[in-house]
BASESE-607419 format. One line per field, with one value per residue (C-alpha): x, y negated, z negated; residue number from 1; residue in one letter. Coordinates in Angstrom, 2 decimals. Layout:
<nodes>
u	c(X_...) .
v	c(Y_...) .
w	c(Z_...) .
nr	c(NUM_...) .
rest	c(A_...) .
</nodes>
This chain:
<nodes>
u	c(30.38_27.10_24.63_22.37_25.30_26.52_23.11_22.75_26.21_25.53_22.10_23.44_26.26_23.76_21.96_25.22_26.27_22.91_23.48_26.75_24.94_22.34_25.02_26.77_23.45_22.69_26.06_25.44_21.94_23.26_25.25_23.09_24.00_21.62_22.59_26.04_26.95_27.48_31.25_31.25_29.07_31.48_34.37_32.59_31.94_35.53_36.82_34.48_35.64_39.34_39.04_37.62_40.47_38.65_40.49_39.01_38.55_37.43_37.18_35.71_33.00_33.74_30.41_32.05_32.87_29.23_27.11_26.92_26.03_22.57_20.48_22.51_20.56_21.79_23.54_22.66_24.24_27.86_29.35_32.97_32.97_30.94_32.53_31.90_33.36_33.79_35.29_36.34_36.78_38.88_38.73_41.80_39.68_37.66_35.21_31.95_29.91_30.67_28.31_27.76_26.23_25.14_23.55_23.10_24.01_22.25_19.00_16.23_15.72_13.93_11.35_10.41_12.22_9.39_7.17_9.37_8.66_12.40_15.30_15.84_19.62_19.55_18.31_16.11_15.31_11.93_9.11_11.17_11.91_14.77_13.64_15.63_16.06_17.57_16.99_14.68_15.77_18.32_21.13_19.95_20.05_23.57_24.91_22.87_24.69_28.04_27.09_25.81_29.37_30.64_28.34_29.78_33.28_32.14_30.73_34.27_33.62_34.80_33.09_34.57_33.32_34.48_32.33_32.13_30.54_29.46_28.36_26.92_25.30_22.69_20.23_17.51_17.97_19.92_21.50_24.92_26.60_25.64_26.42_29.92_30.68_29.86_31.92_34.77_34.53_32.91_30.94_29.61_27.42_24.60_23.77_21.85_20.48_18.91_16.38_13.42_10.93_8.89_10.34_9.31_11.34_11.05_9.80_9.13_9.75_8.96_11.39_11.33_11.69_12.46_11.73_11.31_8.68_10.03_7.01_7.17_4.45_3.99_4.43_2.22_1.03_-1.67_-4.26_-4.27_-3.75_-5.99_-3.52_-0.66_-0.15_0.40_3.17_2.15_-1.43_-0.14_1.98_-1.19_-2.66_0.28_0.16_-3.49_-2.65_0.13_-2.36_-4.37_-1.23_-0.77_-4.31_-3.61_-0.46_-2.29_-4.81_-1.91_-0.46_-3.51_-1.97_1.27_1.51_2.85_1.43_-2.09_-2.70_-1.62_-4.02_-2.57_1.08_2.00_2.34_2.98_4.23_4.87_7.45_8.99_7.44_9.18_7.95_7.31_9.18_6.55_3.10_1.69_3.19_1.76_4.54_6.80_8.19_7.45_9.58_8.03_10.16_8.21_8.51_6.57_6.92_7.15_6.83_9.38_9.71_8.60_11.11_12.47_12.86_9.30_7.94_9.98_8.39_4.93_5.66_6.86_3.78_1.46_3.06_3.05_-0.63_-1.57_0.40_-1.46_-4.72_-3.48_-3.87_-0.28_1.62_0.39_2.78_5.29_5.72_7.27_10.57_10.96_14.31_15.38_16.56_17.53_16.27_15.97_15.49_13.95_11.77_13.25_11.78_13.77_14.56_17.02_17.60_16.70_20.03_20.32_16.60_16.93_19.82_17.85_14.76_16.69_17.91_14.43_12.82_15.37_14.58_10.95_9.55_7.83_8.45_9.22_6.39_6.82_6.64_5.55_7.24_5.92_9.30_12.70_16.01_19.56_18.97_18.04_21.61_22.90_20.04_19.53_23.12_24.98_22.42_23.50_20.49_19.81_17.76_16.20_15.00_15.05_13.40_10.13_9.57_7.56_7.60_10.36_10.70_8.27_8.29_9.31_10.86_11.64_12.85_11.34_14.20_12.89_12.37_15.94_17.27_15.45_16.53_20.15_19.89_18.43_21.18_23.89_22.48_22.07_25.72_26.79_24.57_25.45_29.15_29.84_31.72_34.59_36.21_38.62) .
v	c(12.15_14.03_13.45_11.16_8.99_8.83_7.69_5.08_3.64_3.34_1.80_-0.67_-1.56_-2.38_-4.72_-6.32_-6.95_-8.03_-11.79_-11.36_-9.10_-11.80_-14.45_-12.27_-11.53_-15.24_-15.89_-13.07_-14.26_-17.79_-16.61_-16.99_-13.62_-13.48_-11.30_-12.17_-14.19_-11.42_-11.93_-14.06_-11.48_-8.74_-10.87_-11.24_-7.51_-6.65_-9.08_-7.66_-4.13_-5.02_-6.76_-3.56_-1.46_0.32_1.38_-0.95_-0.13_-3.21_-2.78_-4.26_-2.09_-0.80_-0.26_1.92_4.47_4.62_4.47_8.24_9.05_10.11_7.12_4.44_1.36_-1.10_-4.29_-7.47_-10.21_-11.22_-8.34_-9.46_-10.25_-7.25_-5.46_-2.65_-2.59_0.58_0.73_4.20_5.48_8.63_10.48_11.95_14.99_15.88_18.08_16.33_15.90_13.09_10.20_7.44_4.25_1.96_-1.43_-3.72_-7.40_-8.57_-10.48_-11.48_-15.12_-17.43_-18.95_-22.65_-23.93_-26.28_-23.27_-22.07_-23.38_-23.33_-23.22_-19.59_-19.68_-21.59_-18.75_-19.75_-17.73_-18.47_-16.54_-13.36_-13.40_-14.35_-16.10_-16.26_-14.62_-11.19_-11.32_-8.34_-6.86_-5.85_-7.87_-7.37_-3.61_-3.66_-5.72_-3.58_-0.46_-2.17_-3.17_0.34_1.51_-1.28_-0.11_3.39_1.94_-0.44_2.57_4.01_6.55_7.30_9.41_12.80_12.74_10.69_7.61_5.51_2.10_0.98_-2.49_-2.39_-4.73_-4.27_-2.43_-4.83_-4.31_-1.17_0.62_0.78_-0.44_2.75_4.75_3.26_4.70_8.19_7.67_6.56_9.88_9.01_11.92_12.93_15.50_12.94_9.37_6.83_3.59_1.12_-0.52_-2.23_0.64_-0.53_2.16_5.01_7.54_7.35_10.78_10.12_7.08_5.99_5.53_2.39_1.48_-2.05_-3.00_-6.09_-6.68_-8.81_-10.09_-12.18_-14.35_-16.61_-20.32_-23.01_-26.43_-25.94_-27.79_-24.69_-22.15_-19.60_-19.15_-18.28_-15.69_-16.65_-14.50_-15.36_-14.24_-11.11_-10.37_-10.52_-7.86_-5.57_-6.32_-5.32_-2.00_-1.33_-1.98_0.92_3.10_2.12_3.33_6.64_7.17_6.42_9.11_11.51_10.50_11.96_15.40_14.51_16.12_12.93_10.10_11.49_9.86_6.44_4.11_2.87_3.96_3.13_-0.61_-2.28_-5.85_-8.31_-10.22_-12.77_-14.37_-16.76_-17.94_-20.72_-23.89_-26.64_-27.22_-28.20_-25.25_-21.76_-19.85_-17.71_-15.62_-14.30_-12.11_-10.35_-8.57_-5.75_-3.25_-0.02_2.77_6.52_9.34_11.92_14.72_12.57_12.41_8.92_9.80_11.10_7.99_5.78_7.59_7.02_3.30_3.18_5.05_2.75_-0.39_1.07_2.03_-1.41_-3.08_-1.07_-2.55_-6.12_-8.18_-9.46_-6.91_-4.02_-5.20_-6.85_-4.39_-5.63_-4.35_-2.69_-3.06_-1.24_-4.05_-2.63_0.20_3.62_5.34_8.60_8.94_10.75_13.08_13.82_17.56_20.03_17.58_19.55_19.08_15.29_14.92_16.91_14.67_11.55_12.92_13.10_9.53_8.26_9.97_8.46_4.93_4.97_8.11_10.85_11.83_9.50_8.93_9.54_6.73_7.33_4.37_2.58_0.88_2.51_2.64_3.74_7.02_8.61_8.71_10.74_13.22_13.68_13.44_15.29_16.96_14.74_14.38_10.67_9.20_5.75_4.10_0.59_-2.41_-4.21_-7.48_-9.12_-11.15_-9.20_-10.76_-13.45_-16.77_-17.00_-13.53_-12.45_-9.55_-8.81_-9.00_-6.55_-3.96_-4.68_-4.09_-0.75_0.37_-0.52_1.64_4.53_4.16_4.21_7.30_9.03_8.38_9.76_12.83_13.55_12.75_13.73_11.52_11.86_9.55_6.97) .
w	c(-45.77_-45.34_-42.52_-44.55_-45.61_-42.02_-40.75_-43.48_-42.87_-39.13_-39.62_-42.18_-39.78_-37.02_-39.40_-40.52_-36.93_-35.55_-35.73_-33.82_-31.36_-30.70_-30.23_-27.64_-25.96_-25.77_-24.11_-21.64_-20.73_-20.19_-17.15_-13.99_-12.51_-9.56_-6.60_-5.29_-8.40_-10.96_-11.28_-14.45_-16.21_-15.20_-16.48_-19.81_-20.14_-19.19_-21.84_-24.50_-23.71_-23.71_-27.06_-28.47_-27.12_-24.32_-21.17_-18.53_-14.84_-12.88_-9.12_-5.97_-4.41_-0.91_0.83_3.47_0.77_-0.33_2.81_3.33_-0.29_-1.39_-2.42_-0.66_0.44_3.06_1.95_3.87_1.77_1.17_-0.81_-0.82_-4.56_-5.72_-8.67_-11.13_-14.64_-16.69_-20.18_-21.33_-24.86_-25.04_-28.34_-29.99_-30.87_-27.77_-29.64_-28.79_-25.64_-23.20_-22.44_-19.92_-21.35_-18.54_-18.09_-15.11_-15.24_-12.06_-12.51_-10.14_-9.06_-11.46_-9.15_-9.63_-12.73_-13.63_-14.25_-17.14_-20.63_-21.38_-18.89_-17.81_-18.28_-21.56_-23.79_-26.71_-29.82_-31.37_-33.02_-33.12_-29.39_-27.12_-23.96_-20.72_-17.35_-17.99_-21.76_-21.42_-18.09_-19.22_-20.74_-24.32_-23.80_-22.39_-25.29_-27.68_-26.47_-27.00_-30.53_-31.20_-30.56_-32.80_-35.59_-35.47_-35.89_-38.64_-40.48_-40.61_-37.86_-34.34_-31.65_-30.79_-27.18_-24.20_-23.51_-20.34_-20.88_-17.41_-16.29_-12.78_-10.27_-7.52_-9.75_-8.62_-4.88_-3.86_-6.82_-5.16_-8.34_-10.17_-7.05_-7.01_-10.45_-9.22_-6.07_-8.34_-10.15_-13.47_-14.92_-18.32_-20.03_-20.24_-19.32_-21.41_-19.93_-22.40_-20.08_-21.82_-22.06_-25.03_-27.30_-25.00_-23.02_-19.24_-18.17_-14.51_-12.32_-8.80_-5.96_-3.86_-0.19_0.95_4.55_6.69_9.35_12.19_14.08_17.24_18.77_21.77_20.98_22.45_21.30_18.72_20.89_23.11_20.35_22.02_24.86_22.47_19.77_16.15_14.64_11.07_11.64_13.38_10.30_8.19_10.47_9.74_6.00_5.96_7.64_5.12_2.35_3.73_3.69_0.05_-0.67_1.08_-0.94_-4.19_-3.29_-2.74_-6.12_-7.87_-7.34_-9.14_-12.57_-14.21_-12.11_-11.87_-15.27_-13.98_-12.21_-8.92_-9.36_-5.74_-5.34_-1.98_-2.18_0.64_-1.38_0.99_4.07_6.45_9.80_12.25_13.07_13.35_11.88_15.27_17.14_17.19_15.36_17.50_14.65_11.18_8.92_5.91_3.31_1.67_-1.17_-1.59_-4.14_-3.56_-6.08_-7.27_-4.74_-1.81_1.01_1.69_5.39_5.65_3.96_6.29_9.23_7.78_7.45_11.05_12.25_10.28_11.73_15.24_15.05_13.75_16.54_19.17_17.87_18.29_21.48_21.54_19.45_21.59_24.29_21.94_19.07_15.84_14.49_11.11_9.34_6.17_3.94_0.53_-1.66_-0.03_-3.34_-4.40_-7.46_-10.45_-13.03_-16.18_-16.09_-17.61_-20.41_-23.53_-25.31_-25.06_-25.73_-28.96_-29.99_-29.14_-30.87_-34.15_-33.70_-32.83_-35.80_-38.18_-36.98_-35.86_-37.45_-35.45_-31.86_-28.96_-26.49_-22.77_-20.24_-16.65_-15.01_-11.91_-11.42_-10.95_-12.82_-12.05_-13.89_-10.57_-9.27_-12.21_-12.27_-8.53_-7.26_-10.01_-12.31_-15.20_-17.51_-17.69_-20.51_-20.31_-23.51_-24.92_-26.51_-25.90_-24.12_-21.37_-18.17_-16.48_-12.99_-14.14_-15.97_-19.65_-19.80_-23.35_-25.47_-28.88_-31.37_-33.96_-31.22_-30.06_-33.56_-33.70_-30.23_-31.08_-34.20_-32.21_-29.59_-32.25_-33.96_-30.59_-29.70_-33.07_-32.71_-29.08_-29.03_-32.63_-35.07_-37.51_-40.01_-38.59) .
nr	c(1_2_3_4_5_6_7_8_9_10_11_12_13_14_15_16_17_18_19_20_21_22_23_24_25_26_27_28_29_30_31_32_33_34_35_36_37_38_39_40_41_42_43_44_45_46_47_48_49_50_51_52_53_54_55_56_57_58_59_60_61_62_63_64_65_66_67_68_69_70_71_72_73_74_75_76_77_78_79_80_81_82_83_84_85_86_87_88_89_90_91_92_93_94_95_96_97_98_99_100_101_102_103_104_105_106_107_108_109_110_111_112_113_114_115_116_117_118_119_120_121_122_123_124_125_126_127_128_129_130_131_132_133_134_135_136_137_138_139_140_141_142_143_144_145_146_147_148_149_150_151_152_153_154_155_156_157_158_159_160_161_162_163_164_165_166_167_168_169_170_171_172_173_174_175_176_177_178_179_180_181_182_183_184_185_186_187_188_189_190_191_192_193_194_195_196_197_198_199_200_201_202_203_204_205_206_207_208_209_210_211_212_213_214_215_216_217_218_219_220_221_222_223_224_225_226_227_228_229_230_231_232_233_234_235_236_237_238_239_240_241_242_243_244_245_246_247_248_249_250_251_252_253_254_255_256_257_258_259_260_261_262_263_264_265_266_267_268_269_270_271_272_273_274_275_276_277_278_279_280_281_282_283_284_285_286_287_288_289_290_291_292_293_294_295_296_297_298_299_300_301_302_303_304_305_306_307_308_309_310_311_312_313_314_315_316_317_318_319_320_321_322_323_324_325_326_327_328_329_330_331_332_333_334_335_336_337_338_339_340_341_342_343_344_345_346_347_348_349_350_351_352_353_354_355_356_357_358_359_360_361_362_363_364_365_366_367_368_369_370_371_372_373_374_375_376_377_378_379_380_381_382_383_384_385_386_387_388_389_390_391_392_393_394_395_396_397_398_399_400_401_402_403_404_405_406_407_408_409_410_411_412_413_414_415_416_417_418_419_420_421_422_423_424_425_426) .
rest	c(M_N_A_L_D_T_K_K_K_I_L_D_A_V_D_A_G_F_D_A_Q_L_A_T_T_R_D_F_V_A_I_P_S_I_R_G_A_E_G_P_C_Q_D_M_I_A_D_L_L_R_R_R_G_Y_E_V_D_D_W_H_I_D_V_E_E_L_K_D_L_R_G_F_G_P_I_E_H_D_F_S_R_A_R_T_V_V_G_T_Y_R_P_S_N_N_A_G_K_S_L_I_L_Q_G_H_C_D_V_V_P_T_G_P_L_E_M_W_E_T_P_P_F_S_P_V_V_K_D_G_R_M_Y_G_R_G_A_C_D_M_K_S_G_T_I_G_A_L_Y_A_L_D_A_I_K_A_A_G_L_K_P_T_G_R_I_H_F_Q_S_V_I_E_E_E_S_T_G_V_G_A_L_S_T_L_Q_R_G_Y_R_A_D_A_C_F_I_P_E_P_T_G_G_K_M_V_R_S_Q_V_G_V_I_W_F_R_L_R_V_R_G_F_P_V_H_V_F_E_A_G_S_G_S_N_A_I_M_A_A_Y_H_L_I_D_A_L_G_K_L_E_A_E_W_N_E_R_A_K_A_D_H_H_F_K_A_V_T_H_P_I_N_F_N_P_G_I_I_K_G_G_D_W_A_S_S_V_P_A_W_C_D_V_D_C_R_I_A_I_L_P_G_W_S_V_A_D_C_Q_N_E_I_L_A_C_V_S_A_A_A_R_D_H_R_F_L_S_N_N_P_P_D_V_E_W_S_G_F_L_S_E_G_Y_E_L_K_D_S_A_A_P_E_V_A_F_G_K_A_F_N_A_V_Y_G_G_A_V_E_D_L_V_F_T_A_L_T_D_T_R_F_Y_G_L_N_Y_N_I_P_S_L_C_F_G_A_S_G_A_A_M_H_G_F_N_E_Y_V_D_L_E_S_L_R_K_S_T_K_A_T_A_L_F_I_A_E_W_C_G_V_E_A_I) .
</nodes>
């Protein structure tokens, strides 16, 4: 079989299996796998892999084994049921290059259900889109990678390189799921993560720091509010100061060779606020959970120190906080940014696959969010490509993936696997 025949058979097999792929994706999206509840999704992936004959490794994550590794972020929630699932294909002829295919099954909370047009965990297909929480970010990509492997087999071929199909959790808050696979010893010549990138290749991505402001006030009855100190209003004072730090960091970003072309790449977000006990009492406490981005090459520790210094300086300018300074807790991501480097070989292989499906050369994406690719590139110099379908409303209401873009990205993934790992007749 010549190269053109091989490509055509694989592409035709993706088309032939696409309805089944969508049905599996729908089942996967229907599982409400928010943080701490990812187990049923991991069960589903493990079952899908076993049915296909992969060697399945399904284990509980031990945080103690990870906490000293580069990129670890603290875990605050119940982690007793946290698992990673890896399915391994081992070729009889180990002539090709090895590959990690990875997706995350955790999804962010839905927000108020009444603000969705359709229920977030009852996926709906209409107008060429699949709607549902996680449909775009990134359950469709994970299932797409699995069906890309299926297409190669349906075409009468088998890869000649070792493949680890990895389903991880915690991508949305710490990344320790991906980190657990490296701690477990999984390695490959390249990694491919089919996040929804709009058909572009992630060239550079931010890192992220999560932190919590714990602000205390002095409670009094509201009729004498002036004699107390309102912790919620004091938290606003600190948020305003951190907004100025965000502006400083965006000025610094103008010197970055990738992010200088992006308007406002550093985004600070006060994402959760809780405080007070009674509407007629001046609040004695306020906690604010925050997220801020950092750029590739920026030190997480140095940026943490800048955050601490910013909060400390703002507290000194406040009547009550000057003598009652707030605490800062690190509450999740402590992640470096990542720039795709030393990746010529897998990028050439992917370029051939992309051209066969889309035509031309793949565009670069400078990404103001983060992905798990960073662990492979930064910790073990494994070139880690990130490419996938188009969609919208990730982390928002009415999230969806565009199905034609998913079909194309599945085709590109299948051809990339065949090009990178090599294939031979079954």
